[in-house]
C-alpha atoms as a printed R data frame, in Angstrom:
    type eleno elety resid chain resno       x      y       z
1   ATOM     1    CA   MET     A     1   0.000  0.000   0.000
2   ATOM     2    CA   SER     A     2   1.457  3.374  -1.024
3   ATOM     3    CA   LYS     A     3   1.957  6.093   1.529
4   ATOM     4    CA   LYS     A     4  -0.410  9.051   1.690
5   ATOM     5    CA   PHE     A     5   0.332 12.750   2.092
6   ATOM     6    CA   TYR     A     6  -1.729 15.633   3.420
7   ATOM     7    CA   ILE     A     7  -0.988 19.321   2.697
8   ATOM     8    CA   GLU     A     8  -2.377 22.220   4.735
9   ATOM     9    CA   THR     A     9  -1.974 25.676   3.189
10  ATOM    10    CA   TYR     A    10  -1.895 29.129   4.745
11  ATOM    11    CA   GLY     A    11  -1.466 32.482   3.037
12  ATOM    12    CA   CYS     A    12  -1.652 33.801  -0.493
13  ATOM    13    CA   GLN     A    13  -2.469 32.449  -3.946
14  ATOM    14    CA   MET     A    14   1.229 31.778  -4.527
15  ATOM    15    CA   ASN     A    15   1.206 29.446  -1.536
16  ATOM    16    CA   ALA     A    16  -1.877 27.713  -2.937
17  ATOM    17    CA   LEU     A    17  -0.031 27.158  -6.225
18  ATOM    18    CA   ASP     A    18   3.092 25.951  -4.388
19  ATOM    19    CA   SER     A    19   0.956 23.390  -2.555
20  ATOM    20    CA   GLU     A    20  -0.495 22.257  -5.877
21  ATOM    21    CA   ALA     A    21   3.044 21.871  -7.256
22  ATOM    22    CA   ALA     A    22   4.211 20.022  -4.119
23  ATOM    23    CA   ALA     A    23   1.315 17.592  -4.488
24  ATOM    24    CA   ALA     A    24   2.256 16.962  -8.130
25  ATOM    25    CA   LEU     A    25   5.885 16.278  -7.198
26  ATOM    26    CA   LEU     A    26   4.852 13.821  -4.480
27  ATOM    27    CA   ARG     A    27   2.393 12.018  -6.759
28  ATOM    28    CA   ARG     A    28   5.271 11.475  -9.193
29  ATOM    29    CA   LEU     A    29   6.931  9.489  -6.378
30  ATOM    30    CA   GLY     A    30   3.886  7.216  -6.186
31  ATOM    31    CA   LEU     A    31   2.460  8.825  -3.040
32  ATOM    32    CA   GLU     A    32  -1.292  9.345  -2.789
33  ATOM    33    CA   PRO     A    33  -2.950 12.587  -1.678
34  ATOM    34    CA   THR     A    34  -5.555 12.524   1.070
35  ATOM    35    CA   ASP     A    35  -7.892 15.114   2.565
36  ATOM    36    CA   ASP     A    36  -8.076 13.108   5.785
37  ATOM    37    CA   LEU     A    37  -5.316 13.971   8.231
38  ATOM    38    CA   GLY     A    38  -5.955 10.693  10.036
39  ATOM    39    CA   GLU     A    39  -4.873  8.713   6.935
40  ATOM    40    CA   ALA     A    40  -1.696 10.672   6.264
41  ATOM    41    CA   ASP     A    41   1.815  9.277   6.550
42  ATOM    42    CA   ILE     A    42   3.335 12.611   5.527
43  ATOM    43    CA   VAL     A    43   1.936 15.983   6.619
44  ATOM    44    CA   LEU     A    44   3.179 19.196   4.998
45  ATOM    45    CA   ILE     A    45   2.235 22.638   6.283
46  ATOM    46    CA   ASN     A    46   2.725 25.410   3.730
47  ATOM    47    CA   THR     A    47   3.203 28.552   5.782
48  ATOM    48    CA   CYS     A    48   2.732 32.311   5.612
49  ATOM    49    CA   MET     A    49   4.327 35.028   7.721
50  ATOM    50    CA   VAL     A    50   3.161 38.262   6.093
51  ATOM    51    CA   ARG     A    51   1.336 38.827   9.382
52  ATOM    52    CA   GLU     A    52   2.089 37.526  12.867
53  ATOM    53    CA   LYS     A    53  -1.175 35.647  13.410
54  ATOM    54    CA   PRO     A    54  -0.691 33.025  10.639
55  ATOM    55    CA   GLU     A    55   2.776 32.303  12.022
56  ATOM    56    CA   GLU     A    56   1.458 31.768  15.544
57  ATOM    57    CA   LYS     A    57  -1.293 29.555  14.144
58  ATOM    58    CA   VAL     A    58   1.279 27.277  12.493
59  ATOM    59    CA   TYR     A    59   3.115 26.661  15.773
60  ATOM    60    CA   THR     A    60  -0.168 25.709  17.417
61  ATOM    61    CA   ARG     A    61  -1.185 23.558  14.465
62  ATOM    62    CA   VAL     A    62   2.087 21.596  14.431
63  ATOM    63    CA   HIS     A    63   1.651 20.707  18.096
64  ATOM    64    CA   GLN     A    64  -1.933 19.573  17.398
65  ATOM    65    CA   ILE     A    65  -0.785 17.380  14.509
66  ATOM    66    CA   ARG     A    66   2.060 15.873  16.517
67  ATOM    67    CA   ARG     A    67  -0.375 14.895  19.271
68  ATOM    68    CA   ALA     A    68  -2.878 13.418  16.817
69  ATOM    69    CA   LYS     A    69  -0.368 11.751  14.445
70  ATOM    70    CA   LYS     A    70   2.800 10.901  16.363
71  ATOM    71    CA   GLU     A    71   3.975  8.463  13.705
72  ATOM    72    CA   ALA     A    72   3.501 10.865  10.756
73  ATOM    73    CA   VAL     A    73   6.367 12.697   9.070
74  ATOM    74    CA   VAL     A    74   5.739 16.434   9.513
75  ATOM    75    CA   GLY     A    75   7.305 19.029   7.232
76  ATOM    76    CA   ILE     A    76   7.214 22.826   7.031
77  ATOM    77    CA   MET     A    77   7.175 24.641   3.680
78  ATOM    78    CA   GLY     A    78   6.711 28.233   2.615
79  ATOM    79    CA   CYS     A    79   7.693 31.606   4.032
80  ATOM    80    CA   MET     A    80   8.208 30.536   7.649
81  ATOM    81    CA   ALA     A    81  10.516 27.781   6.434
82  ATOM    82    CA   GLN     A    82  12.520 30.272   4.358
83  ATOM    83    CA   ALA     A    83  12.773 32.818   7.169
84  ATOM    84    CA   HIS     A    84  13.601 30.496  10.081
85  ATOM    85    CA   GLY     A    85  15.285 27.541   8.363
86  ATOM    86    CA   GLY     A    86  16.820 24.926  10.641
87  ATOM    87    CA   ALA     A    87  15.711 26.822  13.763
88  ATOM    88    CA   LEU     A    88  12.248 25.337  13.183
89  ATOM    89    CA   LEU     A    89  13.671 21.839  13.751
90  ATOM    90    CA   GLU     A    90  14.745 22.963  17.228
91  ATOM    91    CA   ARG     A    91  11.634 24.966  18.030
92  ATOM    92    CA   LEU     A    92   9.248 22.268  16.819
93  ATOM    93    CA   PRO     A    93  10.541 18.830  17.897
94  ATOM    94    CA   GLY     A    94   9.131 16.153  15.628
95  ATOM    95    CA   VAL     A    95   9.311 18.253  12.456
96  ATOM    96    CA   ARG     A    96  11.453 16.305   9.985
97  ATOM    97    CA   LEU     A    97  11.572 18.531   6.921
98  ATOM    98    CA   VAL     A    98  11.958 22.282   6.374
99  ATOM    99    CA   VAL     A    99  11.772 23.328   2.706
100 ATOM   100    CA   GLY     A   100  12.317 26.947   1.648
101 ATOM   101    CA   THR     A   101  10.277 28.828  -0.928
102 ATOM   102    CA   GLN     A   102  13.015 28.526  -3.562
103 ATOM   103    CA   LYS     A   103  13.798 24.851  -2.889
104 ATOM   104    CA   LEU     A   104  10.515 23.170  -3.779
105 ATOM   105    CA   LYS     A   105  12.268 21.019  -6.391
106 ATOM   106    CA   VAL     A   106  14.236 19.215  -3.656
107 ATOM   107    CA   LEU     A   107  11.066 18.171  -1.791
108 ATOM   108    CA   PRO     A   108  10.869 14.680  -3.416
109 ATOM   109    CA   GLU     A   109  14.501 13.935  -2.597
110 ATOM   110    CA   MET     A   110  14.005 15.106   0.998
111 ATOM   111    CA   VAL     A   111  10.904 12.930   1.387
112 ATOM   112    CA   LEU     A   112  12.753  9.882   0.073
113 ATOM   113    CA   SER     A   113  15.535 10.393   2.631
114 ATOM   114    CA   VAL     A   114  13.229 11.187   5.533
115 ATOM   115    CA   ASP     A   115  14.391  8.150   7.544
116 ATOM   116    CA   GLY     A   116  17.710  9.905   8.125
117 ATOM   117    CA   GLU     A   117  18.424 13.027  10.137
118 ATOM   118    CA   PRO     A   118  15.872 15.899  10.064
119 ATOM   119    CA   ARG     A   119  16.759 18.273   7.244
120 ATOM   120    CA   ALA     A   120  16.321 21.921   6.383
121 ATOM   121    CA   ASP     A   121  17.064 23.345   2.932
122 ATOM   122    CA   VAL     A   122  16.458 27.052   2.478
123 ATOM   123    CA   LYS     A   123  19.498 27.929   0.390
124 ATOM   124    CA   THR     A   124  18.833 30.592  -2.221
125 ATOM   125    CA   GLU     A   125  20.240 30.697  -5.711
126 ATOM   126    CA   ASN     A   126  20.820 33.584  -8.115
127 ATOM   127    CA   ILE     A   127  17.985 32.512 -10.422
128 ATOM   128    CA   PRO     A   128  16.156 29.513  -8.941
129 ATOM   129    CA   GLU     A   129  14.301 27.317 -11.389
130 ATOM   130    CA   PHE     A   130  10.538 27.723 -11.532
131 ATOM   131    CA   VAL     A   131   8.681 24.523 -10.675
132 ATOM   132    CA   GLU     A   132   6.410 23.612 -13.570
133 ATOM   133    CA   ILE     A   133   3.543 21.141 -13.469
134 ATOM   134    CA   ALA     A   134   1.387 19.758 -16.261
135 ATOM   135    CA   PRO     A   135  -2.292 20.733 -16.582
136 ATOM   136    CA   TRP     A   136  -3.395 17.182 -15.667
137 ATOM   137    CA   GLU     A   137  -1.379 17.396 -12.417
138 ATOM   138    CA   ARG     A   138  -3.423 20.311 -11.131
139 ATOM   139    CA   THR     A   139  -6.059 19.940  -8.442
140 ATOM   140    CA   ARG     A   140  -8.110 23.036  -9.289
141 ATOM   141    CA   ARG     A   141 -10.523 22.793 -12.188
142 ATOM   142    CA   HIS     A   142 -11.764 25.411 -14.671
143 ATOM   143    CA   SER     A   143  -9.591 28.184 -13.148
144 ATOM   144    CA   ALA     A   144  -5.806 27.915 -12.704
145 ATOM   145    CA   PHE     A   145  -3.035 29.939 -11.097
146 ATOM   146    CA   VAL     A   146   0.012 30.533 -13.320
147 ATOM   147    CA   THR     A   147   3.263 32.023 -11.993
148 ATOM   148    CA   ILE     A   148   4.797 34.716 -14.200
149 ATOM   149    CA   MET     A   149   7.307 36.078 -11.686
150 ATOM   150    CA   GLU     A   150   8.386 35.627  -8.084
151 ATOM   151    CA   GLY     A   151  10.108 37.749  -5.485
152 ATOM   152    CA   CYS     A   152  10.194 41.451  -4.760
153 ATOM   153    CA   ASP     A   153  12.784 44.226  -5.063
154 ATOM   154    CA   LYS     A   154  10.709 46.938  -3.365
155 ATOM   155    CA   PHE     A   155  11.797 46.452   0.283
156 ATOM   156    CA   CYS     A   156   8.870 48.278   1.860
157 ATOM   157    CA   SER     A   157   9.757 49.099   5.447
158 ATOM   158    CA   PHE     A   158   7.033 46.873   6.929
159 ATOM   159    CA   CYS     A   159   7.312 43.835   4.643
160 ATOM   160    CA   ILE     A   160   9.232 40.576   4.897
161 ATOM   161    CA   VAL     A   161   8.441 39.313   1.381
162 ATOM   162    CA   PRO     A   162  11.836 40.171  -0.227
163 ATOM   163    CA   PHE     A   163  13.459 38.036   2.464
164 ATOM   164    CA   THR     A   164  11.060 35.083   2.229
165 ATOM   165    CA   ARG     A   165  10.509 35.068  -1.548
166 ATOM   166    CA   GLY     A   166  13.825 36.463  -2.735
167 ATOM   167    CA   ARG     A   167  14.577 39.058  -5.391
168 ATOM   168    CA   GLU     A   168  12.389 39.559  -8.445
169 ATOM   169    CA   ARG     A   169  12.787 37.002 -11.224
170 ATOM   170    CA   SER     A   170  10.532 36.456 -14.228
171 ATOM   171    CA   ARG     A   171   9.625 33.450 -16.353
172 ATOM   172    CA   SER     A   172  10.119 33.595 -20.088
173 ATOM   173    CA   PRO     A   173   7.014 34.744 -21.992
174 ATOM   174    CA   GLU     A   174   7.208 31.667 -24.229
175 ATOM   175    CA   LYS     A   175   6.912 29.305 -21.245
176 ATOM   176    CA   ILE     A   176   4.017 31.307 -19.816
177 ATOM   177    CA   LEU     A   177   2.189 31.270 -23.161
178 ATOM   178    CA   GLY     A   178   2.855 27.542 -23.548
179 ATOM   179    CA   GLU     A   179   1.372 26.851 -20.126
180 ATOM   180    CA   LEU     A   180  -1.729 28.929 -20.866
181 ATOM   181    CA   ARG     A   181  -2.292 27.107 -24.166
182 ATOM   182    CA   ALA     A   182  -1.885 23.727 -22.474
183 ATOM   183    CA   LEU     A   183  -4.440 24.718 -19.834
184 ATOM   184    CA   ARG     A   184  -6.817 25.893 -22.565
185 ATOM   185    CA   ASP     A   185  -6.469 22.542 -24.322
186 ATOM   186    CA   MET     A   186  -7.370 20.792 -21.047
187 ATOM   187    CA   GLY     A   187 -10.596 22.786 -20.856
188 ATOM   188    CA   TYR     A   188  -9.602 25.575 -18.487
189 ATOM   189    CA   LYS     A   189 -11.589 28.789 -18.992
190 ATOM   190    CA   GLU     A   190  -9.712 31.161 -16.698
191 ATOM   191    CA   VAL     A   191  -6.194 31.764 -15.449
192 ATOM   192    CA   CYS     A   192  -4.915 34.139 -12.801
193 ATOM   193    CA   LEU     A   193  -1.347 35.297 -13.414
194 ATOM   194    CA   LEU     A   194   0.609 35.329 -10.156
195 ATOM   195    CA   GLY     A   195   3.572 37.179  -8.727
196 ATOM   196    CA   GLN     A   196   4.440 39.122  -5.622
197 ATOM   197    CA   ASN     A   197   4.303 42.184  -7.930
198 ATOM   198    CA   VAL     A   198   2.991 41.003 -11.293
199 ATOM   199    CA   ASN     A   199   3.331 44.395 -12.930
200 ATOM   200    CA   SER     A   200   7.045 44.378 -12.070
201 ATOM   201    CA   TYR     A   201   7.340 41.576 -14.629
202 ATOM   202    CA   GLY     A   202  10.358 42.096 -16.861
203 ATOM   203    CA   LEU     A   203  11.699 45.123 -14.961
204 ATOM   204    CA   SER     A   204  14.530 43.055 -13.552
205 ATOM   205    CA   ARG     A   205  17.160 41.409 -15.764
206 ATOM   206    CA   ARG     A   206  16.677 38.256 -13.711
207 ATOM   207    CA   ARG     A   207  14.562 36.540 -16.342
208 ATOM   208    CA   GLU     A   208  14.993 32.976 -17.525
209 ATOM   209    CA   ASP     A   209  16.042 34.001 -21.024
210 ATOM   210    CA   GLY     A   210  17.735 37.262 -20.077
211 ATOM   211    CA   GLU     A   211  15.496 39.348 -22.347
212 ATOM   212    CA   ARG     A   212  13.066 42.110 -21.411
213 ATOM   213    CA   MET     A   213   9.311 42.406 -21.869
214 ATOM   214    CA   THR     A   214   7.017 44.729 -19.947
215 ATOM   215    CA   PHE     A   215   3.964 43.433 -18.118
216 ATOM   216    CA   ALA     A   216   1.645 45.286 -20.503
217 ATOM   217    CA   GLU     A   217   3.384 43.651 -23.479
218 ATOM   218    CA   LEU     A   218   3.048 40.246 -21.828
219 ATOM   219    CA   LEU     A   219  -0.671 40.826 -21.230
220 ATOM   220    CA   ARG     A   220  -1.219 41.727 -24.880
221 ATOM   221    CA   MET     A   221   0.677 38.650 -26.092
222 ATOM   222    CA   LEU     A   222  -1.270 36.309 -23.808
223 ATOM   223    CA   ALA     A   223  -4.605 37.928 -24.680
224 ATOM   224    CA   GLU     A   224  -3.928 37.563 -28.420
225 ATOM   225    CA   LYS     A   225  -2.339 34.111 -28.518
226 ATOM   226    CA   SER     A   226  -3.491 32.000 -25.565
227 ATOM   227    CA   GLY     A   227  -7.079 31.398 -26.693
228 ATOM   228    CA   LEU     A   228  -8.319 31.689 -23.104
229 ATOM   229    CA   PRO     A   229 -11.593 33.562 -22.515
230 ATOM   230    CA   ARG     A   230 -10.596 34.981 -19.114
231 ATOM   231    CA   ILE     A   231  -7.213 36.227 -17.878
232 ATOM   232    CA   LYS     A   232  -6.737 37.899 -14.479
233 ATOM   233    CA   PHE     A   233  -3.656 38.883 -12.496
234 ATOM   234    CA   THR     A   234  -2.619 39.538  -8.907
235 ATOM   235    CA   THR     A   235  -0.967 41.213  -7.010
236 ATOM   236    CA   SER     A   236  -0.177 44.636  -8.479
237 ATOM   237    CA   HIS     A   237   2.082 47.301  -6.976
238 ATOM   238    CA   PRO     A   238   0.846 50.890  -7.483
239 ATOM   239    CA   LYS     A   239   4.369 52.129  -8.276
240 ATOM   240    CA   ASP     A   240   4.512 49.995 -11.429
241 ATOM   241    CA   PHE     A   241   0.838 50.213 -12.431
242 ATOM   242    CA   ASN     A   242   0.716 52.369 -15.559
243 ATOM   243    CA   ARG     A   243  -1.511 53.522 -18.415
244 ATOM   244    CA   GLU     A   244  -0.177 50.797 -20.723
245 ATOM   245    CA   ILE     A   245  -1.631 48.116 -18.438
246 ATOM   246    CA   VAL     A   246  -4.981 49.910 -18.310
247 ATOM   247    CA   GLN     A   247  -5.008 50.299 -22.099
248 ATOM   248    CA   ALA     A   248  -4.285 46.599 -22.589
249 ATOM   249    CA   ILE     A   249  -7.256 45.693 -20.367
250 ATOM   250    CA   GLU     A   250  -9.383 48.134 -22.375
251 ATOM   251    CA   ASP     A   251  -8.259 46.694 -25.722
252 ATOM   252    CA   TYR     A   252  -8.787 42.973 -25.009
253 ATOM   253    CA   PRO     A   253 -12.121 41.606 -23.736
254 ATOM   254    CA   ASN     A   254 -10.461 38.467 -22.349
255 ATOM   255    CA   LEU     A   255  -8.369 40.584 -19.951
256 ATOM   256    CA   CYS     A   256 -10.793 40.827 -17.041
257 ATOM   257    CA   ASN     A   257 -11.924 44.206 -15.726
258 ATOM   258    CA   TRP     A   258 -10.644 43.152 -12.326
259 ATOM   259    CA   VAL     A   259  -7.613 44.593 -10.537
260 ATOM   260    CA   HIS     A   260  -6.146 43.926  -7.106
261 ATOM   261    CA   LEU     A   261  -4.233 47.113  -6.249
262 ATOM   262    CA   PRO     A   262  -3.295 47.725  -2.576
263 ATOM   263    CA   PRO     A   263  -2.920 51.516  -2.046
264 ATOM   264    CA   GLN     A   264  -1.910 50.897   1.616
265 ATOM   265    CA   SER     A   265  -2.445 54.500   2.782
266 ATOM   266    CA   GLY     A   266  -4.003 57.822   1.784
267 ATOM   267    CA   SER     A   267  -1.222 59.787   3.484
268 ATOM   268    CA   ASP     A   268   1.923 60.793   1.597
269 ATOM   269    CA   ARG     A   269   3.793 60.948   4.922
270 ATOM   270    CA   ILE     A   270   2.836 57.386   5.819
271 ATOM   271    CA   LEU     A   271   3.547 56.142   2.299
272 ATOM   272    CA   GLY     A   272   7.021 57.649   2.567
273 ATOM   273    CA   MET     A   273   7.618 55.961   5.932
274 ATOM   274    CA   MET     A   274   6.435 52.694   4.379
275 ATOM   275    CA   ASN     A   275   8.924 53.177   1.513
276 ATOM   276    CA   ARG     A   276   6.177 52.505  -1.023
277 ATOM   277    CA   GLY     A   277   7.701 54.674  -3.769
278 ATOM   278    CA   TYR     A   278   4.510 56.522  -4.768
279 ATOM   279    CA   ARG     A   279   2.283 59.329  -3.491
280 ATOM   280    CA   ARG     A   280  -1.403 59.470  -2.719
């Protein structure tokens, strides 16, 4: 009988997609997913620490799981894993795996060697590889999350994201378009393009193919060539949200009239203290 795994996810859409990718990687090993914690041999908690409360909740949740499933292998993924690394193995006895946000590809190898010493891998690389999964490996139906970039170079004074997700890096437009077309062929009707700051796409030279393309240009290419009836994106940063993006949404009916844009404050003084880079 094959072993079963259970994944519990906290935080943003990127974490939800990372959990979907983790599940695909584990299924490739022959492990079976389960929604029943009581059946699980391996329990992964994909964590968030944008705010303090989700972090506190994870500590409580790990203790609950350890009491209920003493024989299960427990692992920590996500932003808490990246920020705290091996310290989590000391703070949470019984946790066997700690996998950073940029090390998802090593998860299968860590699971296979779980009978050895507890391990933490949160090492960062200059341009980490994006984890790609096939449309048939996804767990969501009809609507899919698609990563176009990860990381953040903004360093707002209140935010830990550049330290948990790394510096901005963008996928090649050809790979993004290929993924959207494959999802369309599988019957998906909607995609949501993901990134810590999607409209910072292409601003950094840290792109897979080393070339440049603005976010507005990417939107136009995907709208014209993907064949998908609905394309959304999140999250946008006001500093990089420009008229070209608005015009692209106006020009293409399959770019949804839907924008997530966090203004954060209506005070120029507070925005300056937050290091947001824009005014009211």
